[in-house]
N, C-alpha and C positions, 0 to 999 in steps of 0.2 A: 524433238525433246522441248515436251514442254514447262516454261519456267514456273518458278516456284511461285506462290502468291505471298504478297507481301506479308510482314508480320502486321497485326492488329496494332494502329497506334495506341499509344502507353495509356492516354485517358480511358481507353475502352477497357484494357485490364484492371485499372485501377476502380472503374466503375463496378466491375463485375465482382472483383474481390469484396468491396463496402457491401453489395447486396447479400452476398454468400455470408457475411459476418453477421448483417443486421437481422437476417432471416433465422440465422441460427440462434441468437440472444435472443429473440422474441419468443421462440418455442419455450426456450428455458424459463420464460418469467413466469413465475406459477401467479394464479389468479387472484387478484385481491380478495373477491369475492368468494373464495373458495368456502372459509370458514363458515359464512353465512349462509350458502347456499346447500353446503354439504356438512352439516353438524356433525360431529363424530364424538362422542361422549368418552368411548373407548381410547379413543386418540388422545384425547386429552387428558384420560388419564394414566397413559403410560408415558406422555410427554412429561407430567409433573413428576412422576414417577423415577425416569430419567435422569430428569434435571432437578439435581437437589436447591438449584439455587431459587426455584419457585415456591419451595414450602416456605411457610412463616416464620422466620427467623426469633428464635425464643428468646423471649423478653426476660433481661436482668434482673435479679432480684437485688431492690438497693437494699442498705443500711436499714432504714427504715423499716422494710418489710420485715428484714430479718429479725428486729427488734419486735415487731408487731407479732411475728410469729410466735417468738417465746411466750409473750403475753398470752395469745391463744391457746397455745400447748398448757402452760402453768392453769390458767384458769379452767381449763378443761378438767385438773382435777380437786377444782374446787364445788361446793354444794351448790353457788348462787353464780353461776357462770356469766351470766349479761350484766350481770350486777360487777363483777369483777371485771371482765372487760370494761365495761362504760368507766369503772372510776380510773382506771391505770391508761386507759386510752387516752383520757382526758388531762391526764396530769404531765405536762412536759418532762417532768424530770424521769418519766418511765422511758423516755426516749432510747438513753445510753445504758437504761439498768440492767446489771445481769439478776439473777434470781436474790443473792440476798439485796439488791437494792429494790426490786418490786416487793420482797417481803417487807422492807422497811417502809416503802409507802405505803401501804395498803393497813401497817399497825398505825401510822401517824393521821391516814383519812378516818381510822374507826376511832382513833383519840380525839378527832376534832369533832366527828360525831357526838360522841359521848359528852363532850365540853357545851356544845350546842343543847344538848339534851338537858345539861345542868341548869342552863339559862332559863329553859322552855317550862321546866318544874318550879323554879323562882319567881318566873311569871305569873305561875298557876297559883301556887301559895299565895301570893297580894293579890290577886285577883277573885279569890274564892271566898265566898261567905259562909258555905258549909265548914263548921268546924270538924266534922267528922272527916270530911272530905279533905280538908288541910291538913289534919292529924297524918292522913294515908300520904299525902304527899310530901308532907317533910319527911315521912320517914324513907320514903323513894328518893328525895333529893340525898339523903345521905349516902344511899346507897349508890348511887350514882357520883359521888363525890369520890367515895371508894374506888369505883369502876374507873375512874379517870387516874385515879394515883395510879393504881393496878398497870392501866394501859402506858404511862409514863415511864413505869418502870420495865416493860414489856419492849418497849421503844430502845430504852439504854440496852436491854439485854440482846437484841435483836442485833444493833448497830455493834456489838461485842463479841457477835456469833455466840452469844451463850443462849442457843435455841432451847436446852430444856428450862432453863430459867423464863425464857420467855413463854414458852407453853403452858407452864403453870400460872404466870401472871393473867395472860389473856383467859384462860379457863375460870380463874377467879373472878374476874372481869364480867364474863357471862352469868355467873352465878349471881354476883351482885344485881344486875339486870333483871335476872328471873326472880330476885327475892322481892325486886320491886313489883314486879307484877301480881306476885302472889298476896302480897301484904296487902291488897284493898281487898279482895275476899268479898262474899256477900252476892258474886257477880255484878260488882260495881264496875261499870265502863268508862274509862275516858279515852274515846278515840286517838284525840292529838299523842297523848301519853302511849297507847298501843302502838302507834304507828313509829312513833320514835323508840321503843324498845324493839320494835322490828329490826328496824333498818340498824340499829345497833348490832344485835344480837346474829344478823345476818354477815354483817361487816367482820363482825370477830370471829366468825365461822371460818370465813374467807380467811381472814389472818393465818389464823391456825393451819390450816391448810400450807400455806404458804411458807409457814416455820417448817412445817414436815418436809417440804420440798428444799429448803435451806440445808437443812440437815442431811439430805441425799445429794446437795451440790447439783441440781436439778440444771439441767441445760436445754 
């Protein structure tokens, strides 16, 4: 009877086992250049679709953007939208204002334009030698003074949520400015005053639009 061969030394068994494990791990390791040598757009699209973490995180809307959105939406109801947004975005008080606050701010800016126009006309009267033109300007000066009075009353009405009264006052102010323009007659042009009248009437128109929105409690 032939005797059995002696068992292999322990270090040989260990070496064999390590070789098997290393070979298996190497075959399972992905090729790091796979995506470079084998681009597959469909694969990437499928991956992104399956993995929602790869999609962009929606940007959170800040409080400032919410107020900006209210300004944009409200100004969309005005005739002069760009002017409306430019004036309100430039005023820090608009940042946290609701529709009533935005209406009040618009009326205030319109009033300020009216006051500046009064000063402009006063300066024109003092520096004009043509007596006929001076008389026209004085008439315009009187109309603008009344327009500012109407605007001040409109401001009080808006702040007191008396929107019908505010609308009446704003329309009266617009009438005053139109009377100033028509008072010149005979095709006489005053570019500086024409521009001033246009600015005031456009702002007044936007203020009226905001008053209507305030009545509806627009949000």
